[in-house]
N, C-alpha and C positions, 0 to 999 in steps of 0.2 A: 673237475670239468669233463664231461663227456666227450670223449672221444669218438669218431668217426671209424668206423670200417671202412675199409679198402679192399676192393676185388680186382685181380689183376689177369686178365686174359691175356697169353701170348697164343701164336700158332707156331705148328711145326711140319716141316717134311714139304709143303708146297705155299704158295699163297692165294686168296682166295677160297679160303675154305671153309669161311662162317664165322668168322669170329666175330662180324660186326651185328651179323644175326644171333649169335651167341650171347654177346652184351648186350643185346635188345630186349633178349628174350629175359634174362635173369632180371633186367633192370623193369620188366613188366610183372615176373610173378612176384620179386620184394614187395615194389609198389601195391601187388595186389592183395599182400600181408598185412600192409600198412606203414612199410616205410619209407619216408624219404630218401629219393634217389636222384643222383647224378650222375652224370658218364663223361666221359674225357677218350676222345681218340689222338693217339701219338702215330704222327706221321713221320718215318725214321730220312724221308727225302730232305734236302739242302733247299728247295722253294721256302718261300716266306712263309706261305698257303699253298691254297689249289688255284687260286682266282687264274693263273696263269697259265695252268696246262689244258695241253688237249684233250677234248672229249675223246677222243681215238685210244688215247691210252691209258687215261684217269676215268673214265665215266665222267657223269653229271659234275656239276659244282653246286653243293646244298648253301643256302644261306640262310643265318640266322637273323633272328631279329636287330641285333646289333649290327647288323652288315660283316660279318665275320664268313668269309669264301672258305668255304670246307670242304672235307673229304664228302664222301656221300655215305657212308655211315652214319654220320650224324642225322639225316633224313632215315634212317629204321631206328635209331634211337627216340626221337623226336615221335614218329608213328607207332611205335609198340609204348613206351613209355607214357605217350601223349602228356608229354612236359616241352616247354619251348629251352631249348638249352642257349649257350651264350659265347662270344669271344674262348671264354677260358676252357672251353669244351674241345680245344682242337687244337694242337701246337706241333710245330715240326721241328727237326732236326735244325733249320735254317731260322728259325725265331728265336730257339733256346740260344745258336750260336750269337745271334745279331745282339741280342739282350747283356749274353759274357763281355762281348767285345765292346761294346756301350759303356757299360760297368769300368771297363778295363782304361778307357780315354777318358772317362770322368776321376780316375782313379781312386777308385771303390776298396780297390785292391790291396793301397798303400805300398804299392812295388813289386808285389808278388808277382811271382813266374806265372802263369792262366797255363791252365793245364786240364786235361778232360776230368780227370779226378783230382781236387774236390771241386774245381768254380762248375764244369760242364753241370754235374751230377746235381751239384747244390739247387741248381737253378732248376733242373728236372724236377726235383724232392719239392720246393719252395711252391711250385707249379699245382703238384699233388695237392701239397696243406691249404692252397686259395679257399678253395669251396669248402672244406671240411666242416665249417663250424653250422652251416646251416644244410647240413645234411647228414641222413643217417648210415649211408651207405654212398662210397664214390665207386664207379666201376670206370677202371681203367683197360682200355684196348691198345694193345702194339701193334703197331700194323708192321707187316713182313713176315719174316718168315725167323725165326729163332735161328742162328748161325750167319744171319747177311752183318756184315760190318757195317751199316747206316746204323742197326741196333743194339751195338754193341752198349754203348753210353746206357742207353734206356733198360738196358736189363741189369747194367751195373747200378744203375741209380735205384732201381725196385730191390736189388737184395740189401743195398744199404736201408731203405726205407724200411722194411721189414724186419731188420736185425733192430732200427732204432723204436718202430713202434710194438713191435711185440708180436710176434705169431697168430697169438688170439684176435687181436684184430686186424690182420691180416689175411689173405686168402688169393693162393695164387691156381687160378686153371689154366691147364694146356689144353689146346684143341688139335687133336690129330684124327688123318684119314686112316682107315684099313686098306690096304694093301693088297689086290687081288691080280695075280698073275695069268697073263694070258698064253695059252686058249684054255687051261683049266678051269680061271676062275676062282683057283683054291684062296682062303685068304690067309694073308701073311701080317704078323705084328712085327715083324724086325725093323722096318723102318719106326713104327712108336717108339720100339726101344732106344734105338738110336737117338730120337730126336729130344727120349726124357736124359740120354747119357750126354748130350750134347749140352744141356740144362744143367745138370749137375755139375760139369766143368765149367761153369761159370758161377758157381754159389747157388742156384737155385734147385730146388725141389718141390716139385708141384703138387699140391694135397687133391686135387681131383683131376680127371682126366676127362676129354669128352671127343669120343669117338667118330667121327664122322663116316657112316656106311652104306651099302648100300642096301644090307641086311641085317637085323640082329644079331647080336655078337651070341657064339656058343660057348657054354659055360667054359669050356676048354682054352677058347679065347680068351675071356675077360680072366681067368686065372692066369695065365701065361705073361697077360701085360701087369697085373696087378704084381705079380713074384717078381718081374725084370724091370718094373719101372718103380715098385718101393709103394706103390697106392692102395689103400684095401679096397677089393672087389668091388664091395657098394659103391666106392666112388669112381669105378670106372663105367660112365654113364655112354650107353651108346647113343646116336642121333642119325638115325636114317633117314632118307630121302622122304620129305613130307607133299602132299598134295598139294600144300597152301601154305603163304610163308604165314599165314594167321594160325596153323594148325601145330606152329613150330614151339611157343612156350609151351602148349598144352602137353605134348609129346614129351619136352623133357621133364615139365612138371610130373608127369605119370612115371616116368623110370626113373625118379627120386631126385633129382638136381636140386630141388628145392626144399624137401627133408633133409639132404646132405649138407647145404648152405645155412639152414637156421640150428642145424646140430654144428656145426664149426662154432659156428659166434654162441652160442649159450641163450642164444631168443626163444621163449614161451609161445608162441603165433601160432593162434587156431584157425584166425579169419583166412576163408578161402579166395574171397574174390576173383573167381577166374569166367564168372557167367556173362560178363561180355563176349570174351573172345567163343564161349561154346554155342552163346547163341549164334554169334557169327559164323561161327563152322557149319551151325544147320543150314543157317541161310543159304550157305555156298550150297550144300550138298543137295538141297532141297530144289535148287534154282533150275528152272525146265525153259525162259526163254533165251534164246541167242543172239546177242546184237554183234555185230560187225564195228568197231569203230575205226576207223583209219586216223594214224598217224603219220603226218605228211612233213617228213626231217629229212636232215641231211646225214647224220651223224649214227644211221642205222647199223652200219657194222660192229657197233661197239652194244653188249648186252644192256650196259647200266649208262647210256649215255643220255638218257630220256627218263631213270627210273623212277623220279617221283610223278613225275606227269603219269607212268604207265600204272603207278601204285594209286594215285587219284582217281582215274580211269574207273579204276577194279573196287575201291570204294563205292563210289557211285552205283557202280554196276550192282554189288552187293544190297547196296538200299532200297534200290527195284526189284529186288528179288530173281535177277535175271542174272544171267552168264556173258563172258564175253569172248572175242575172238578179236583181238587187235593187228589191226593187218598193217604192215610197214611199207609206206610209199616214199618211193624215193624220189625228191624234187627233182634232181637231177635227171631222171627219166622219164619225167612230165616234160622236163624242157625238150627233151630229144624227142618229145611223141611216142615214146612206147607203146606198142599196145598193152602188152600186161599193166603196165601200172596205169594207162587209161581207164583201162578192165577192171582194176582193185579201187579206183577212187570211184567208179559208176555204182559197184555193187554194196560199198559200206552202207549204215544206218546214219551215220554223223561223222565228222572231223574234225582234229584237234592238229592246229599248228603250233608248234612248241617255239622256243627261243632259239636263238644260233647268232653265230658270227661269222663275217665275210660275207663275198659277194656269191659264192660257189652255191647252185642250187636254187637262186633266189626268183630268178625268172618261173621257175617251178612253180615256185613257193604263192608264186600270185595268180599262176592259170588254177593254182588247185580253190583259192581265193575267189576268183571270178567263176568258176565252176557252182560252188558252195552258193554264192549270190544267186545265179542266175536261176539253179534246179532248188531252192529252196531246201540245199542241206544242212539240214544241223552244223553249225562251224561253231568253234571256240578259238580265238587265237590268243597265246600265250607271246607278252613282250614283242619280239618279232613278229609274232604274228599277228598283234594289232600292226603294227608297224607297213606289216604286207597289206594287211586290209584298207590300211588307209592309202599306199599307195595305188591299188587297185582301184578304189575308189575315185580315186583325184581323174588317172588315166582315162576310165571309162563311164564314168556319171558326169561330172566335174570338165571335162575336156581337156584337160591338160596331159595331154599325149605323153609328154617326155617328162612326167613327173617322177619321182625317184628320191632315194636317198641319198644323203652327201656322201654315207658310207662307201655307196657303189658306184656311183655317179657323181664326183665333186664339181662339175660342170653343169649339172643339170638344171636348165631354165625355171625349172618347180621343185625346188626343196621342202618336198612337204615334209619330210622328214631331215633334221638337222639337228647339230650341237645345240645345246645352250651355250651363252658366250661364258660362263666361266670353264665349262669346258674344254674350250677353246687354245686355252694358256696351259693345259697339264701335258707333261714330258712322258712321267712313270705311268706305264700303265696299271701295274698292280695296284689293288684296294683304291681305285680311284673313280669307280663307276658312282651312282648313283644307288647305293647298297644297303639293303636293311628295312626294316618297317619304314612306311610313310603313311600319313592321312589321306585320305579321298574322301571329298562330299559329293554325295549321290544327290542326282536329278529325282526330285518327286513324278512318282508316275512313270518312272523308267522300269522296263521286265528287271535293270541291275539293280534296284531298290525293291523290288516287289522279291528278287532273289535271296537278295540279304538280311531283308527285313531291317533295315536302320538306314538312316542317311548320312552316319558317320561310321569310315570304315579305315582298318590297315590291314595292309597288304607289303609283301618282303618286294625288294626291286632288286634288278641286277643285269644296269645298263647304263651308256651315254648317252643316246642320240634319242628323242621328244618329237613329236609334233609340232611341226613349225608355228608358232602363234602366229605368223604371215596369211597363212591357209584357213585358219580357227571358219573364218566366215563364209567363205564359198565353199567348204565341207557342208557345212551344217546347214547352210541355206539349200545345199542339195539334197537335203535330206539324211545326212549322217548325223546319229546324235550322239551328243556329248554325254553321256550318262554319270558321268564320274567325272569333276574334276581336281589339282591340289588345292588347298584352302585361299591359294592366292588367286586362283584361277589361270596360272599362266601354263600349265601342263593339266594332258590329257590325260587321263588314268584309265578310264572306261569309254568304250565306243558302243553300241548297238543301232541297228536296222527297226524300225518298226514293225510289232509282230502282225501289222495284217498288211504287210512286205512281204514278211519273210517270218517264220515259227523261231527259227532262234539262230540270230545271226550275233554275236558279242566276242567282243575282246577287249583284252586288258595290257596295260603298258607293267603290268606287275608278272608276279610269280606267283599264283594261289595255288600252285600244285605242292609248295614248301607246306602248307597249312593245312592239309588235307589228313584225317584220322580214316582208320579202319572203322571203328562205329558213329563220326560224325564227318562225312563225306563233305568236300569243301561245297558251296554253293553255286557255285558256276559249274563245275563237272555233274552236279544232281541234276541241275536244269540242261544241262547237253543232254544226259543221258535219259533223261524226261522225253525230250524232245525226238531222241533218236529212237525210241520205244515206238512214237506215234508213227515215227518213220516205217520202221519195223511192221507194222501191223496194215500200214495202205497198201493198197493192191494194184493202183494206178498212180505208178507213178511215168511220167514224162520229162525224158532229160535232153536238154539241148547240148549240141557241140560246144 
């Protein structure tokens, strides 16, 4: 029986060091060599999943086809490896403990005393193996930092797993950072040494180190790290800062990462397969046109809160051989009529209104939508962005002045956005939204259908509220096009304005950003950037207040 290979990636010294990008890059490089790759992210927190976590603390929640609400690193995996992951790709301490205690309640352990070892570690190892038969390589990233108390059961499970599967079938890569002393800027290796010593105390010796650094390692640095960490010098891989996320896999390949992984597992692989990203990087470097795209949101203080949206914009911009400056437009400041925020809105070439929850900044989002509609500013609304567009249209075109969502005003006389009946019965907030891939039937002749080049499509969702069917008729009579509906025609999935009225006014109840890829940008973002390029070249802009 063929045994899958497992690559475990841990991080030391600090969090946020780039483990997710590292795993995604390894996945891309091995897939380019012809290997079937699967990726798993372990999150040591006690939440069952990322679904109820605040974007200010954790960044965006990524959603898979099968409806898992996951860590944002799965977005990196999907984009770079170009594969659709599943619920098996992300699990937490909370989900592990829930499974173990549920088994105990059923009597599965025959009255044994339930302990971290072996019961919790056995559950972790079982999840490693659940996907093994379908793939050549399973990549496993352990979130957090080695030494965190939350991560200890996972580190122990990896130790056991490596002993059971054999060191030739597993590989442990540790990601650390070079420290630079202030103010001399002298590079110091001591934190790296101590991080590896900590791993050794847990019974793990990494075979490879990836060193995050702001400049290339000197031969002296490399030899010192090798000596004190017990890792051969050629397996001390430097990972300096890159100008583009999509340059990172190529950089790691160039400094020998792929070669060392292939050698460790005894593979004989000659295929290169990196042409697509090399072409991508050439397009990035040769781009001359600069676009300004406004991101009108309310989680702007966290750099990862809209990560997939930002990457989807970049994918579409690269496809058009352009560059982009993403302008953050704080919708709370728009509400306050902040002159800088209003000026920023007027000076962009297109606007994206992304998803979100809660009343804060909502009226500002509606004002942004109104501005885009009146001034023919290319506009793309995502999830909550569609709902804001419907509310704005209902208020200002349909004459329903107090139209709103019952999420923000339960007593609104015109609840154009409301719960579906089945959502009214739900008490538990976690994992109970409309989640994952859902079909939509597109209306022939619409811009949406032209963009997708299909009449039946699937997009990922994450929301509770819908366009209220009671208002479908008045909205459509006044000119809002329902360009995509659910197969039973009850749910509005896409809206648009006629192109004779507006060059690009499009919104979807879904989250298309989750399906965008560097070499295959999502059609809705591609269309936005195409319209924005025309806006960029226009010399005669007349903006209404």
